[in-house]
DRENDO-1510 file (C-alpha; in Angstrom, 1 decimal, always signed):
<recs>
REC; n; res; u; v; w
REC; 1; MET; -0.2; +0.0; +0.0 .
REC; 2; ALA; +3.0; +2.4; +0.9 .
REC; 3; ARG; +4.5; +1.8; -2.4 .
REC; 4; ARG; +1.3; +2.5; -4.2 .
REC; 5; LEU; +0.9; +5.8; -2.5 .
REC; 6; LEU; +4.1; +7.0; -2.6 .
REC; 7; GLY; +5.4; +5.4; -5.7 .
REC; 8; ALA; +7.7; +2.1; -6.1 .
REC; 9; ASP; +11.1; +3.9; -5.9 .
REC; 10; SER; +10.5; +6.2; -2.9 .
REC; 11; ALA; +9.2; +3.8; -0.5 .
REC; 12; THR; +10.7; +1.4; +1.6 .
REC; 13; VAL; +8.3; -0.9; +3.5 .
REC; 14; PHE; +9.5; -2.8; +6.6 .
REC; 15; ASN; +7.5; -6.1; +7.7 .
REC; 16; ILE; +7.5; -5.6; +11.6 .
REC; 17; GLN; +5.9; -8.5; +13.5 .
REC; 18; GLU; +4.6; -8.0; +17.0 .
REC; 19; PRO; +5.8; -10.4; +19.6 .
REC; 20; GLU; +4.0; -13.4; +19.9 .
REC; 21; GLU; +1.7; -13.7; +22.8 .
REC; 22; GLU; +2.4; -15.9; +25.8 .
REC; 23; THR; +1.2; -19.4; +25.3 .
REC; 24; ALA; +0.3; -19.6; +29.1 .
REC; 25; ASN; -3.0; -18.7; +30.7 .
REC; 26; GLN; -3.5; -15.0; +30.3 .
REC; 27; GLU; -5.3; -13.2; +33.1 .
REC; 28; TYR; -7.7; -10.4; +32.4 .
REC; 29; LYS; -9.8; -8.0; +34.0 .
REC; 30; VAL; -14.0; -8.4; +33.9 .
REC; 31; SER; -16.1; -5.6; +33.2 .
REC; 32; SER; -18.4; -4.3; +35.5 .
REC; 33; CYS; -21.4; -6.0; +34.0 .
REC; 34; GLU; -19.6; -9.4; +34.3 .
REC; 35; GLN; -18.8; -8.5; +37.9 .
REC; 36; ARG; -22.4; -8.0; +38.7 .
REC; 37; LEU; -23.5; -11.3; +37.1 .
REC; 38; ILE; -20.6; -13.0; +39.4 .
REC; 39; SER; -21.7; -11.5; +42.5 .
REC; 40; GLU; -25.3; -12.8; +41.6 .
REC; 41; ILE; -24.2; -16.4; +40.9 .
REC; 42; GLU; -22.1; -16.2; +44.1 .
REC; 43; TYR; -25.2; -14.8; +46.0 .
REC; 44; ARG; -27.3; -17.7; +45.0 .
REC; 45; LEU; -24.9; -20.3; +45.3 .
REC; 46; GLU; -24.1; -19.7; +48.9 .
REC; 47; ARG; -27.9; -20.3; +49.7 .
REC; 48; SER; -28.8; -23.1; +47.5 .
REC; 49; PRO; -28.4; -27.0; +48.6 .
REC; 50; VAL; -25.4; -28.8; +47.1 .
REC; 51; ASP; -24.6; -32.5; +46.3 .
REC; 52; GLU; -22.7; -33.8; +49.2 .
REC; 53; SER; -22.0; -37.3; +47.7 .
REC; 54; GLY; -18.3; -38.3; +47.8 .
REC; 55; ASP; -17.3; -35.5; +50.4 .
REC; 56; GLU; -13.9; -36.5; +51.9 .
REC; 57; VAL; -14.7; -34.1; +54.9 .
REC; 58; GLN; -17.0; -35.1; +57.6 .
REC; 59; TYR; -18.0; -32.9; +60.7 .
REC; 60; GLY; -17.6; -34.4; +64.2 .
REC; 61; ASP; -19.0; -32.4; +67.1 .
REC; 62; VAL; -16.8; -29.3; +66.7 .
REC; 63; PRO; -17.1; -26.7; +69.5 .
REC; 64; VAL; -18.6; -23.6; +67.9 .
REC; 65; GLU; -16.3; -21.4; +70.1 .
REC; 66; ASN; -13.3; -23.1; +68.2 .
REC; 67; GLY; -14.9; -22.4; +65.0 .
REC; 68; MET; -13.9; -20.2; +62.2 .
REC; 69; ALA; -15.9; -19.4; +59.0 .
REC; 70; PRO; -14.4; -20.1; +55.8 .
REC; 71; PHE; -12.1; -17.5; +54.2 .
REC; 72; PHE; -10.1; -17.1; +51.0 .
REC; 73; GLU; -6.5; -16.6; +51.6 .
REC; 74; MET; -6.0; -16.4; +47.7 .
REC; 75; LYS; -9.2; -16.1; +45.2 .
REC; 76; LEU; -9.7; -17.2; +41.7 .
REC; 77; LYS; -8.4; -15.2; +38.9 .
REC; 78; HIS; -10.0; -14.4; +35.4 .
REC; 79; TYR; -8.6; -16.1; +32.4 .
REC; 80; LYS; -8.4; -15.5; +28.6 .
REC; 81; ILE; -7.2; -18.5; +26.5 .
REC; 82; PHE; -7.5; -20.3; +23.3 .
REC; 83; GLU; -9.2; -23.5; +22.6 .
REC; 84; GLY; -7.2; -26.9; +23.2 .
REC; 85; MET; -5.1; -24.9; +25.7 .
REC; 86; PRO; -5.0; -26.4; +29.5 .
REC; 87; VAL; -6.2; -24.1; +32.4 .
REC; 88; THR; -6.0; -24.5; +36.1 .
REC; 89; PHE; -8.1; -22.3; +38.5 .
REC; 90; THR; -6.3; -22.0; +41.8 .
REC; 91; CYS; -7.3; -20.7; +45.4 .
REC; 92; ARG; -6.3; -21.3; +48.7 .
REC; 93; VAL; -9.1; -21.6; +51.6 .
REC; 94; ALA; -9.0; -21.8; +55.2 .
REC; 95; GLY; -11.4; -22.4; +58.2 .
REC; 96; ASN; -12.0; -24.3; +61.2 .
REC; 97; PRO; -13.4; -27.0; +60.8 .
REC; 98; LYS; -11.5; -27.7; +57.4 .
REC; 99; PRO; -14.1; -26.5; +55.0 .
REC; 100; LYS; -15.9; -28.7; +52.2 .
REC; 101; ILE; -15.2; -27.5; +48.8 .
REC; 102; TYR; -17.8; -27.5; +45.9 .
REC; 103; TRP; -17.0; -26.4; +42.3 .
REC; 104; PHE; -19.4; -25.1; +39.8 .
REC; 105; LYS; -19.5; -23.9; +36.4 .
REC; 106; ASP; -22.2; -21.4; +35.5 .
REC; 107; GLY; -24.4; -22.3; +38.6 .
REC; 108; LYS; -24.2; -25.9; +38.0 .
REC; 109; GLN; -22.1; -28.1; +40.4 .
REC; 110; ILE; -19.2; -29.9; +38.9 .
REC; 111; SER; -19.0; -33.7; +39.9 .
REC; 112; PRO; -15.7; -34.5; +41.5 .
REC; 113; LYS; -15.8; -37.8; +39.2 .
REC; 114; SER; -15.9; -35.6; +36.0 .
REC; 115; ASP; -13.6; -36.9; +33.2 .
REC; 116; HIS; -13.0; -33.3; +31.7 .
REC; 117; TYR; -12.2; -31.5; +35.0 .
REC; 118; THR; -9.6; -32.7; +37.6 .
REC; 119; ILE; -10.2; -31.4; +41.0 .
REC; 120; GLN; -7.5; -31.4; +43.5 .
REC; 121; ARG; -7.0; -30.1; +47.1 .
REC; 122; ASP; -3.8; -29.8; +49.0 .
REC; 123; LEU; -2.9; -30.1; +52.8 .
REC; 124; ASP; -2.3; -26.2; +52.7 .
REC; 125; GLY; -5.7; -25.4; +51.8 .
REC; 126; THR; -4.8; -25.0; +47.9 .
REC; 127; CYS; -7.7; -26.0; +45.8 .
REC; 128; SER; -7.7; -26.3; +42.0 .
REC; 129; LEU; -9.7; -27.2; +39.2 .
REC; 130; HIS; -8.0; -28.0; +35.8 .
REC; 131; THR; -8.6; -29.0; +32.4 .
REC; 132; THR; -6.1; -30.3; +29.8 .
REC; 133; ALA; -7.5; -29.2; +26.7 .
REC; 134; SER; -10.3; -26.5; +26.8 .
REC; 135; THR; -13.3; -26.2; +24.6 .
REC; 136; LEU; -15.5; -23.7; +23.3 .
REC; 137; ASP; -18.0; -25.0; +25.9 .
REC; 138; ASP; -15.8; -24.5; +28.7 .
REC; 139; ASP; -16.2; -20.6; +28.5 .
REC; 140; GLY; -18.1; -19.4; +31.5 .
REC; 141; ASN; -17.9; -18.6; +35.3 .
REC; 142; TYR; -16.2; -21.1; +37.5 .
REC; 143; THR; -16.9; -20.6; +41.3 .
REC; 144; ILE; -15.6; -22.5; +44.5 .
REC; 145; MET; -17.6; -22.7; +47.2 .
REC; 146; ALA; -16.2; -23.4; +50.8 .
REC; 147; ALA; -18.3; -24.5; +53.6 .
REC; 148; ASN; -18.1; -25.7; +57.2 .
REC; 149; PRO; -20.8; -25.4; +60.1 .
REC; 150; GLN; -19.7; -21.6; +60.7 .
REC; 151; GLY; -20.8; -20.4; +57.2 .
REC; 152; ARG; -20.1; -20.6; +53.5 .
REC; 153; ILE; -18.4; -18.3; +51.0 .
REC; 154; SER; -17.6; -18.4; +47.4 .
REC; 155; CYS; -15.4; -16.6; +44.6 .
REC; 156; THR; -15.8; -16.9; +40.9 .
REC; 157; GLY; -13.3; -16.7; +38.1 .
REC; 158; ARG; -14.1; -16.1; +34.5 .
REC; 159; LEU; -12.6; -18.3; +31.8 .
REC; 160; MET; -13.1; -17.0; +28.1 .
REC; 161; VAL; -12.2; -19.6; +25.5 .
REC; 162; GLN; -11.4; -18.2; +21.9 .
REC; 163; ALA; -11.6; -20.1; +18.8 .
REC; 164; VAL; -8.5; -21.0; +17.1 .
</recs>
């Protein structure tokens, strides 16, 4: 185009390539509209019943005076990735007694026995939800809810999956 406008002899065109984006997960900021939707999802989940089949944590008679409601030491982040890429949502939760953990995608509970997602929980309270190859269907809001007899708390991370 520059050669056509300036003449073939007077224009030198350089081909400048932008540096390639990292292939790792890219964190991004959600809009205020998306944040309102996330807050609504969390509000509803914290008040809804959950499927407790397969829970690894059983509550005994824990004295209420020693109890502490769950809280997040590290919350979920929002990611924008291309389909086929792996993604891992990670957070750290604490509380006494040790909170039960539930994962949701767009308000629907994810089964711990899911073939598509791998759910993990470490001794230090780090919880993760991982998929090795994201599809366009994985686009959505992922919420983790922690619950113990003292209360429930949740946080949400947005995953935006772009077609290749």
